[in-house]
Backbone as ProteinMPNN parsed JSONL, in Angstrom:
{"seq_chain_A": "MDANGTPLGLRLTGANCHDSRMLAATLDAVPGVRTGRRGRPRRRPDKLHADKGYDHRRCRRECRARSITPRIARRGIKSRERLGRYRWIVERTLAWLARFRRLAIRYERRAELHLAFTTLACALICHAQAKRFCP", "coords_chain_A": {"N_chain_A": [[38.726, 29.948, 45.277], [36.0, 27.973, 46.335], [35.204, 24.937, 48.2], [33.519, 23.658, 46.329], [34.414, 24.493, 43.81], [33.605, 26.985, 43.122], [34.267, 30.324, 42.083], [35.686, 32.646, 44.277], [37.208, 35.023, 44.755], [39.088, 37.437, 42.795], [41.911, 38.716, 41.177], [43.856, 40.556, 38.931], [46.9, 40.294, 37.31], [50.178, 40.961, 35.879], [51.979, 38.722, 33.851], [54.524, 38.324, 34.758], [54.509, 38.471, 37.377], [54.722, 36.854, 40.466], [52.48, 34.327, 41.809], [52.204, 34.176, 44.524], [52.734, 36.627, 45.589], [50.388, 38.101, 45.239], [48.61, 37.124, 47.045], [47.497, 38.173, 49.515], [46.057, 40.337, 48.441], [44.196, 38.899, 46.858], [42.855, 37.363, 48.744], [41.66, 39.568, 50.088], [39.94, 40.308, 48.253], [37.728, 38.697, 48.39], [34.24, 38.672, 48.728], [31.755, 39.686, 51.309], [30.153, 37.065, 52.95], [27.086, 35.668, 53.764], [26.226, 33.694, 56.476], [23.806, 32.755, 57.596], [23.637, 32.984, 60.205], [23.197, 35.171, 62.984], [24.466, 38.553, 63.351], [27.605, 40.019, 62.193], [28.572, 39.388, 58.841], [30.67, 36.627, 57.872], [33.776, 37.288, 56.415], [35.808, 35.927, 55.128], [37.124, 32.707, 54.015], [37.486, 29.72, 56.332], [39.785, 28.128, 56.166], [42.757, 27.783, 54.008], [43.83, 26.091, 51.285], [46.724, 25.524, 49.612], [49.186, 25.305, 46.896], [52.692, 24.306, 46.503], [53.903, 26.586, 45.635], [53.215, 28.71, 47.182], [54.576, 28.411, 49.501], [55.822, 30.114, 51.708], [57.031, 32.199, 54.309], [55.782, 34.68, 54.43], [53.324, 34.372, 53.258], [52.033, 32.546, 54.842], [51.903, 34.276, 57.185], [50.337, 36.284, 56.267], [47.89, 35.014, 55.867], [47.231, 34.098, 58.507], [46.99, 36.575, 59.654], [44.477, 37.304, 58.757], [42.799, 35.666, 59.979], [42.734, 33.025, 58.927], [43.232, 29.634, 58.527], [46.254, 28.413, 57.279], [46.835, 25.919, 54.894], [49.286, 24.828, 53.55], [51.351, 23.237, 51.147], [54.462, 21.827, 51.636], [57.717, 22.668, 50.429], [59.811, 20.291, 48.941], [58.707, 18.128, 50.03], [56.732, 15.269, 49.381], [53.308, 15.673, 48.36], [51.32, 14.069, 47.547], [49.553, 12.447, 48.96], [48.276, 14.099, 50.756], [47.746, 17.159, 50.547], [47.327, 17.244, 47.746], [45.026, 16.125, 46.966], [43.025, 17.967, 47.052], [43.566, 19.583, 45.061], [42.549, 18.989, 42.45], [40.119, 20.261, 42.182], [40.601, 22.935, 42.001], [42.015, 22.771, 39.506], [39.988, 21.891, 37.905], [38.09, 24.103, 37.943], [39.729, 25.988, 36.67], [39.975, 24.784, 34.228], [37.271, 25.153, 33.383], [37.308, 27.981, 33.185], [39.0, 28.09, 31.089], [37.502, 27.231, 28.979], [36.187, 29.517, 28.03], [37.082, 31.114, 25.316], [38.066, 33.561, 24.784], [39.578, 34.182, 27.012], [41.697, 32.391, 27.068], [43.65, 33.15, 25.298], [44.937, 36.295, 25.58], [43.538, 38.966, 24.08], [42.972, 41.564, 24.515], [44.253, 44.745, 24.943], [43.975, 46.632, 26.946], [43.826, 46.343, 30.479], [41.58, 46.517, 32.166], [39.473, 45.741, 30.458], [40.159, 43.001, 30.088], [39.913, 42.09, 32.676], [37.179, 42.607, 33.041], [36.073, 40.652, 31.311], [37.036, 38.357, 32.435], [35.749, 38.459, 34.971], [33.172, 38.2, 34.184], [33.126, 35.648, 33.196], [33.629, 34.303, 35.548], [31.297, 34.924, 36.803], [29.428, 33.569, 35.294], [30.218, 30.915, 35.675], [29.632, 30.724, 38.414], [26.853, 31.119, 38.272], [26.206, 28.721, 36.893], [26.924, 26.798, 38.825], [25.118, 27.567, 40.828], [22.758, 26.809, 39.648], [23.093, 24.15, 39.415], [23.345, 23.227, 42.038], [20.957, 24.186, 43.224], [18.248, 23.422, 42.031]], "CA_chain_A": [[37.67, 28.989, 44.988], [35.565, 27.196, 47.53], [35.286, 23.544, 48.025], [32.825, 23.134, 45.168], [35.024, 25.106, 42.667], [33.061, 28.298, 42.807], [35.315, 31.328, 42.201], [35.366, 33.595, 45.431], [37.964, 36.25, 44.527], [39.834, 37.548, 41.489], [42.836, 39.706, 40.946], [44.535, 40.451, 37.652], [48.277, 40.802, 37.329], [51.003, 40.588, 34.82], [52.486, 37.275, 33.668], [55.833, 38.141, 35.344], [54.328, 38.544, 38.84], [54.48, 35.437, 41.032], [51.203, 34.098, 42.356], [52.247, 34.38, 46.138], [52.727, 38.142, 45.861], [49.043, 38.631, 45.136], [47.806, 36.341, 47.976], [46.879, 39.125, 50.364], [45.061, 41.061, 47.537], [43.196, 38.022, 46.443], [42.144, 37.219, 49.932], [40.947, 40.798, 50.37], [38.886, 40.468, 47.16], [36.534, 37.745, 48.614], [33.204, 39.608, 49.326], [31.183, 39.211, 52.494], [29.21, 35.931, 52.772], [25.997, 35.511, 54.889], [26.261, 32.396, 56.933], [22.596, 32.421, 58.147], [23.673, 33.262, 61.626], [23.096, 36.66, 63.333], [25.721, 39.288, 63.449], [28.382, 40.443, 61.148], [28.884, 38.243, 58.019], [32.152, 36.272, 57.735], [34.277, 37.814, 55.152], [36.819, 35.036, 54.43], [37.043, 31.244, 54.448], [38.162, 29.279, 57.493], [41.222, 27.663, 55.863], [43.275, 27.992, 52.621], [44.683, 24.992, 50.75], [47.572, 26.061, 48.493], [50.276, 24.398, 46.524], [54.122, 24.551, 47.085], [54.391, 27.993, 45.204], [52.789, 29.557, 48.241], [55.24, 28.066, 50.805], [56.707, 31.252, 52.12], [56.601, 32.666, 55.619], [55.033, 35.846, 54.215], [52.033, 33.883, 52.854], [51.499, 32.051, 56.105], [51.677, 35.389, 57.999], [49.176, 36.955, 55.693], [46.667, 34.115, 56.189], [46.969, 34.27, 59.958], [46.536, 38.049, 59.986], [43.115, 37.428, 58.364], [42.241, 34.602, 60.794], [42.638, 31.948, 58.069], [44.279, 28.62, 58.799], [46.894, 28.059, 56.063], [47.127, 24.566, 54.677], [50.158, 25.038, 52.317], [52.209, 22.19, 50.95], [55.812, 22.247, 51.814], [58.603, 22.287, 49.23], [60.677, 19.164, 49.227], [58.033, 16.96, 50.65], [55.635, 14.927, 48.406], [52.03, 15.828, 48.938], [50.315, 13.387, 46.756], [48.407, 11.928, 49.758], [47.733, 14.983, 51.719], [46.995, 18.346, 49.9], [47.069, 17.046, 46.371], [43.681, 15.542, 46.646], [42.161, 19.101, 46.877], [44.071, 20.384, 43.91], [41.799, 18.799, 41.34], [39.025, 21.243, 42.232], [41.22, 24.212, 41.446], [42.295, 22.48, 38.1], [38.683, 21.711, 37.17], [37.615, 25.394, 37.654], [40.679, 26.646, 35.721], [39.537, 24.344, 32.911], [36.166, 25.838, 33.077], [37.574, 29.266, 32.757], [39.61, 27.938, 29.71], [36.442, 27.123, 27.947], [35.874, 30.823, 27.475], [38.301, 31.219, 24.486], [38.654, 34.974, 24.89], [40.373, 34.324, 28.208], [42.812, 31.636, 26.822], [44.65, 34.045, 24.718], [44.609, 37.68, 25.943], [43.493, 39.779, 22.995], [42.731, 42.941, 24.851], [45.392, 45.546, 25.485], [43.591, 47.158, 28.264], [43.652, 45.399, 31.647], [40.225, 46.595, 32.684], [38.693, 44.854, 29.538], [40.31, 41.545, 30.353], [39.313, 41.855, 34.065], [35.763, 42.508, 32.948], [35.691, 39.346, 30.664], [37.334, 37.305, 33.535], [34.735, 38.562, 35.963], [31.908, 37.745, 33.63], [33.253, 34.261, 33.082], [33.46, 33.778, 36.817], [29.905, 35.014, 37.128], [28.798, 32.477, 34.508], [30.521, 29.682, 36.387], [28.793, 30.777, 39.628], [25.405, 30.743, 37.873], [26.065, 27.317, 36.539], [26.954, 26.198, 40.124], [23.913, 27.752, 41.495], [21.727, 25.977, 38.876], [23.384, 22.706, 39.692], [22.951, 22.843, 43.375], [19.608, 24.657, 43.584], [17.483, 23.301, 40.702]], "C_chain_A": [[37.245, 28.298, 46.285], [35.744, 25.687, 47.313], [34.449, 22.775, 46.816], [33.419, 23.68, 43.858], [34.442, 26.472, 42.244], [34.002, 29.379, 43.069], [34.854, 32.297, 43.326], [36.025, 34.979, 45.193], [38.818, 36.216, 43.323], [40.59, 38.83, 41.577], [43.596, 39.51, 39.671], [45.952, 41.137, 37.858], [49.0, 40.494, 36.038], [51.528, 39.192, 34.836], [53.797, 37.152, 34.542], [55.75, 38.346, 36.79], [54.03, 37.246, 39.456], [53.263, 35.514, 41.779], [51.158, 34.465, 43.871], [52.341, 35.819, 46.358], [51.346, 38.638, 45.944], [48.175, 37.773, 46.124], [46.912, 37.266, 48.819], [45.757, 39.926, 49.57], [43.952, 40.224, 47.176], [42.254, 37.711, 47.571], [41.146, 38.364, 50.39], [39.745, 40.958, 49.39], [37.751, 39.611, 47.396], [35.464, 38.714, 49.294], [32.637, 38.924, 50.48], [30.162, 38.072, 52.151], [28.333, 35.812, 53.879], [26.09, 33.968, 55.285], [24.901, 31.9, 57.56], [22.566, 32.678, 59.619], [23.51, 34.79, 61.821], [24.518, 37.302, 63.386], [26.406, 39.607, 62.095], [28.611, 39.324, 60.155], [30.432, 37.978, 58.044], [32.668, 36.689, 56.369], [35.262, 36.847, 54.391], [36.643, 33.599, 54.876], [37.758, 30.907, 55.711], [39.669, 28.851, 57.248], [41.561, 27.728, 54.385], [44.249, 26.794, 52.26], [45.443, 25.612, 49.471], [48.634, 25.15, 48.134], [51.615, 24.874, 46.986], [54.606, 25.998, 46.482], [54.024, 28.923, 46.22], [53.543, 29.265, 49.502], [56.342, 29.167, 51.056], [56.122, 31.635, 53.472], [55.749, 33.915, 55.462], [53.563, 35.422, 54.005], [51.315, 33.394, 54.071], [50.982, 33.216, 57.073], [50.472, 36.135, 57.503], [47.823, 36.267, 55.981], [46.257, 34.268, 57.647], [46.429, 35.686, 60.35], [45.097, 38.167, 59.631], [42.289, 36.27, 58.93], [41.903, 33.39, 59.808], [43.702, 30.968, 58.328], [44.971, 28.24, 57.532], [47.39, 26.587, 55.977], [47.97, 24.453, 53.357], [51.116, 23.926, 52.211], [53.633, 22.695, 51.088], [56.693, 21.809, 50.615], [59.51, 21.183, 49.746], [59.994, 17.971, 49.782], [56.876, 16.543, 49.694], [54.245, 15.039, 49.129], [51.005, 15.167, 48.101], [49.245, 12.89, 47.665], [47.766, 12.889, 50.5], [46.973, 16.097, 50.931], [46.755, 18.254, 48.396], [45.731, 16.639, 45.992], [42.657, 16.794, 46.42], [42.422, 19.917, 45.545], [43.246, 20.207, 42.55], [40.628, 19.809, 41.139], [39.457, 22.542, 41.667], [41.41, 23.953, 39.869], [41.074, 22.493, 37.346], [38.131, 23.184, 36.916], [38.46, 26.231, 36.759], [40.297, 26.098, 34.294], [38.171, 24.8, 32.468], [36.31, 27.266, 32.64], [38.285, 29.13, 31.291], [38.67, 27.771, 28.571], [36.007, 28.425, 27.284], [37.19, 31.218, 26.654], [38.912, 32.538, 24.529], [39.693, 35.013, 26.041], [41.679, 33.474, 27.938], [43.966, 32.31, 26.254], [44.131, 35.509, 24.928], [44.617, 38.511, 24.619], [43.397, 41.288, 23.355], [44.02, 43.512, 25.297], [45.154, 46.15, 26.845], [43.313, 46.265, 29.357], [42.206, 45.406, 32.134], [39.205, 45.754, 31.737], [38.88, 43.372, 29.941], [39.745, 41.2, 31.753], [37.835, 41.687, 33.93], [35.37, 41.121, 32.296], [35.875, 38.2, 31.677], [36.253, 37.217, 34.587], [33.48, 38.044, 35.412], [31.964, 36.215, 33.427], [33.097, 33.58, 34.476], [32.029, 33.883, 37.262], [28.984, 33.885, 36.494], [29.019, 31.159, 35.171], [29.663, 29.649, 37.697], [27.338, 30.502, 39.315], [25.196, 29.388, 37.566], [26.156, 26.433, 37.844], [25.744, 26.374, 40.877], [22.702, 26.938, 40.869], [21.853, 24.548, 39.305], [23.012, 22.278, 41.077], [21.626, 23.361, 43.914], [18.746, 24.636, 42.448], [16.033, 24.01, 40.901]], "O_chain_A": [[38.046, 28.082, 47.194], [36.369, 25.253, 46.346], [34.646, 21.62, 46.441], [32.894, 23.301, 42.811], [34.746, 27.011, 41.18], [34.549, 29.434, 44.17], [33.699, 32.724, 43.302], [35.384, 36.002, 45.433], [39.237, 35.157, 42.856], [40.07, 39.874, 41.97], [43.957, 38.378, 39.348], [46.145, 42.221, 38.408], [48.447, 39.808, 35.178], [51.48, 38.553, 35.887], [54.14, 36.061, 35.0], [56.788, 38.402, 37.45], [53.12, 36.558, 38.992], [52.936, 36.553, 42.352], [50.167, 34.997, 44.372], [51.968, 36.206, 47.466], [51.114, 39.58, 46.702], [46.961, 37.779, 45.922], [45.689, 37.122, 48.811], [44.651, 40.116, 50.076], [42.816, 40.699, 47.158], [41.034, 37.773, 47.422], [40.064, 38.156, 50.939], [38.743, 41.618, 49.664], [36.779, 39.738, 46.651], [35.754, 39.43, 50.252], [32.917, 37.747, 50.708], [29.423, 38.16, 51.17], [28.841, 35.853, 55.0], [26.025, 33.103, 54.412], [24.836, 30.755, 58.009], [21.499, 32.584, 60.226], [23.681, 35.567, 60.881], [25.552, 36.637, 63.454], [25.816, 39.465, 61.024], [28.864, 38.232, 60.664], [31.283, 38.855, 58.194], [32.047, 36.453, 55.333], [35.48, 36.974, 53.186], [36.101, 33.309, 55.942], [38.578, 31.704, 56.168], [40.593, 29.17, 57.996], [40.639, 27.724, 53.57], [45.295, 26.587, 52.874], [44.859, 26.098, 48.502], [49.005, 24.283, 48.925], [51.679, 25.787, 47.81], [55.666, 26.481, 46.88], [54.553, 30.031, 46.138], [53.189, 29.828, 50.538], [57.509, 29.093, 50.67], [54.94, 31.442, 53.755], [54.99, 34.187, 56.392], [52.659, 36.069, 54.535], [50.165, 33.748, 54.329], [49.894, 33.168, 57.647], [49.655, 36.579, 58.309], [46.808, 36.893, 56.286], [45.098, 34.53, 57.966], [45.578, 35.878, 61.219], [44.458, 39.081, 60.152], [41.218, 35.945, 58.417], [40.817, 32.823, 59.927], [44.889, 31.293, 58.364], [44.263, 27.723, 56.668], [48.18, 26.096, 56.784], [47.492, 24.073, 52.288], [51.732, 23.65, 53.24], [53.961, 23.821, 50.714], [56.468, 20.806, 49.938], [59.911, 21.197, 50.91], [60.605, 16.921, 49.987], [56.121, 17.408, 49.249], [54.046, 14.599, 50.261], [49.896, 15.682, 47.963], [48.085, 12.877, 47.252], [46.657, 12.594, 50.947], [45.771, 16.003, 50.686], [46.055, 19.094, 47.829], [45.316, 16.775, 44.842], [41.641, 16.677, 45.735], [41.638, 20.737, 45.068], [43.238, 21.078, 41.68], [40.249, 20.125, 40.011], [38.719, 23.18, 40.916], [41.025, 24.786, 39.048], [41.036, 23.033, 36.24], [37.745, 23.478, 35.785], [37.933, 27.14, 36.119], [40.3, 26.84, 33.312], [37.914, 24.837, 31.264], [35.531, 27.74, 31.812], [38.123, 30.003, 30.438], [38.944, 28.091, 27.414], [35.53, 28.441, 26.15], [38.214, 31.587, 27.228], [40.12, 32.687, 24.342], [40.606, 35.838, 26.0], [42.705, 33.805, 28.532], [45.113, 32.098, 26.648], [43.035, 35.866, 24.497], [45.709, 38.726, 24.091], [43.724, 42.15, 22.539], [44.809, 42.842, 25.963], [46.007, 46.164, 27.734], [42.501, 45.367, 29.133], [41.678, 44.35, 32.483], [38.237, 45.169, 32.224], [37.921, 42.619, 30.107], [39.171, 40.129, 31.952], [37.239, 40.807, 34.552], [34.397, 40.509, 32.739], [35.079, 37.268, 31.786], [35.872, 36.14, 35.046], [32.721, 37.446, 36.175], [30.923, 35.56, 33.484], [32.544, 32.488, 34.598], [31.56, 33.035, 38.021], [28.007, 33.395, 37.06], [28.1, 30.342, 35.235], [29.052, 28.627, 38.01], [26.673, 29.739, 40.016], [24.145, 28.836, 37.894], [25.488, 25.401, 37.906], [25.306, 25.438, 41.546], [21.796, 26.485, 41.568], [20.872, 23.838, 39.526], [22.471, 21.198, 41.314], [21.23, 22.967, 45.011], [18.469, 25.689, 41.873], [15.229, 24.043, 39.97]]}, "name": "protein", "num_of_chains": 1, "seq": "MDANGTPLGLRLTGANCHDSRMLAATLDAVPGVRTGRRGRPRRRPDKLHADKGYDHRRCRRECRARSITPRIARRGIKSRERLGRYRWIVERTLAWLARFRRLAIRYERRAELHLAFTTLACALICHAQAKRFCP"}
């Protein structure tokens, strides 16, 4: 998600897969974005804010390999004052996704159907964000 809560990339995994394992695949899922400048479009954001679940050397290395500055909370350190203030944007967007009841409980057996519904929900959230910022 970006700073406004707009979903940028999406990957679907099983519930028994840790989120940090899919960090590289999710970063690679972010499509190219035009910045208005000449030249090649920037493909990834400048920095990544993440919670303590991503506090691994591997995650930091994957971010740096993609020229992304990792801002990952450290385990054992309270981050209420620092990185926690960005967390509410992620939680708000997850609440927007939870409004789509079909995603709250997974009824589909096939992964591609669930991915299609999740992608559709993200597209509807992006459309609502675009209507809000560009009336």
